[in-house]
C-alpha positions in Angstrom: 11.3 58.6 27.7 9.6 61.0 25.3 8.3 58.5 22.7 7.7 55.5 25.1 4.3 54.1 24.3 3.8 56.0 21.1 3.7 54.5 17.6 7.0 54.3 15.7 5.7 56.4 12.9 4.9 59.2 15.3 8.4 59.3 16.8 9.9 59.1 13.3 7.7 61.9 11.9 8.4 64.1 15.0 12.1 63.6 14.4 11.8 64.4 10.6 9.9 67.6 11.4 12.4 68.6 14.1 15.3 68.0 11.6 13.5 69.9 8.8 15.9 72.8 8.9 18.8 70.4 8.3 17.1 68.8 5.3 16.5 72.3 3.8 20.1 73.2 4.3 21.2 69.8 2.9 19.1 70.3 -0.2 20.9 73.6 -0.8 24.3 72.0 -0.4 23.8 69.2 -2.8 25.8 69.5 -6.1 23.1 68.4 -8.5 24.5 70.1 -11.6 25.4 73.5 -13.0 22.1 75.1 -12.1 21.1 75.9 -8.5 17.5 76.0 -9.7 17.2 72.2 -9.0 18.3 72.9 -5.4 15.7 75.6 -5.0 13.0 73.4 -6.3 14.1 70.6 -4.0 13.9 73.0 -1.0 10.4 74.0 -2.0 9.3 70.3 -2.2 11.0 69.4 1.1 9.5 72.5 2.8 6.0 71.8 1.4 6.1 68.1 2.4 7.6 69.0 5.8 4.9 71.6 6.4 2.1 69.1 5.6 3.7 66.6 8.0 3.9 69.3 10.7 0.1 70.0 10.3 -0.5 66.2 10.4 1.5 66.0 13.7 -0.3 68.9 15.3 -3.6 67.2 14.3 -2.5 63.9 15.9 -1.5 65.7 19.1 -5.0 67.3 19.2 -6.6 63.9 18.6 -4.5 62.4 21.5 -5.6 65.3 23.7 -9.3 64.2 23.1 -8.7 60.5 23.3 -6.0 60.2 26.0 -6.7 59.1 29.6 -7.1 62.2 31.8 -4.9 62.8 34.8 -6.7 65.3 37.0 -5.2 68.1 39.1 -1.6 67.5 38.2 0.9 70.0 39.5 4.2 71.0 37.7 6.8 73.6 38.3 7.7 74.9 34.9 11.4 75.8 34.3 11.6 76.5 30.6 9.7 76.7 27.3 10.7 74.8 24.1 14.1 73.7 25.4 17.2 75.2 24.1 16.3 75.7 20.4 19.5 77.5 19.5 21.7 74.8 21.1 19.7 72.1 19.2 20.1 73.9 15.9 23.8 74.5 16.2 24.6 71.4 18.2 22.6 68.8 16.2 21.2 70.2 13.0 24.2 72.0 11.6 26.8 69.2 12.5 24.5 66.6 10.9 25.2 68.3 7.6 29.0 67.9 7.7 29.6 66.2 4.3 32.8 64.9 2.7 34.3 67.4 0.3 34.2 66.5 -3.3 31.7 63.6 -2.8 29.0 63.0 -5.3 25.5 63.8 -4.4 24.8 60.1 -3.9 27.6 59.7 -1.4 26.4 62.9 0.4 22.9 61.4 0.6 24.2 58.1 1.9 26.3 59.8 4.6 23.5 62.0 5.6 21.0 59.2 5.9 23.3 57.2 8.1 24.0 60.2 10.3 20.2 60.9 10.6 19.4 57.3 11.4 22.0 57.4 14.2 20.5 60.7 15.5 17.0 59.2 15.4 18.0 56.2 17.5 19.6 58.5 20.1 16.6 60.8 20.2 14.1 57.9 20.3 15.8 56.5 23.4 16.4 59.7 25.2 14.4 61.1 28.1 15.1 64.6 26.8 12.7 66.4 24.5 14.1 67.8 21.3 12.8 71.1 20.2 10.7 71.1 17.1 11.0 74.4 15.3 8.2 73.6 12.8 5.7 72.7 15.5 6.7 75.8 17.5 5.7 77.8 14.4 2.4 75.9 14.3 1.6 76.8 17.9 2.8 73.7 19.7 5.0 74.5 22.7 6.8 72.1 25.0 7.4 73.2 28.6 10.0 71.4 30.9 9.3 70.9 34.5 11.9 70.8 37.3 11.2 67.1 37.9 12.1 66.0 34.3 8.6 65.9 32.9 7.4 67.8 29.8 4.1 69.5 29.0 2.9 70.1 25.4 0.4 72.9 24.8 -1.4 73.4 21.6 -2.3 77.0 20.5 -1.8 78.1 24.2 1.0 79.5 26.3 1.3 79.1 30.0 1.6 82.3 31.9 2.8 81.0 35.3 5.7 78.9 36.5 3.4 76.9 38.8 1.1 74.8 36.7 -2.0 73.0 37.9 -4.5 71.3 35.6 -5.6 68.3 33.8 -3.3 66.5 31.4 -2.9 63.2 29.5 0.2 61.2 28.5 1.6 61.5 25.0 2.1 57.7 24.9 0.4 54.8 26.4 3.3 53.8 28.7 3.7 55.0 32.3 7.4 55.5 31.4 6.5 58.3 29.0 7.4 61.6 30.6 5.6 63.9 28.1 2.1 65.1 28.8 -0.5 67.1 26.8 -2.4 69.9 28.4 -6.2 69.3 28.6 -7.1 72.2 30.8 -5.4 74.6 33.2 -6.6 75.6 36.6 -5.8 79.3 37.0 -7.2 79.7 40.5 -3.9 79.1 42.3 
């Protein structure tokens, strides 16, 4: 499970940054009056706050990389990078914005909050990793292995399908199937 052994705030902030495109589109959809200017300001505010949270998350991943317990000489067969971002965007982000027609902005917010809380519970308890477009833009990549484990790299791309190197777990639980790259052995 991706967030097993991590703090609740970490899993929640990861989800919020992964869903940032949905929140930006939601802000544009709200009917807040006759002027769209309010919507554009809301998009700027949400985007700025989301960007700051993204940098905070990247910093926490780098901190975990320094403090986590090292697992030496681990081997993984990499099958893909950053999951299926397009499927995630069109399968999760866009449908989470389906709002009742003619509803007030308060009703739209309430419906969206409940949908997002339901999505968060599903994601938190899933063994699959959800792509995080914001973190991808910030240089954080997630590689899936053929045995159901995931490897996070920070400001680095893997150039081979056969990975060997030192890693640490994202969370403190052995049930956590997400690891952070510490160093890569390129000799094989």
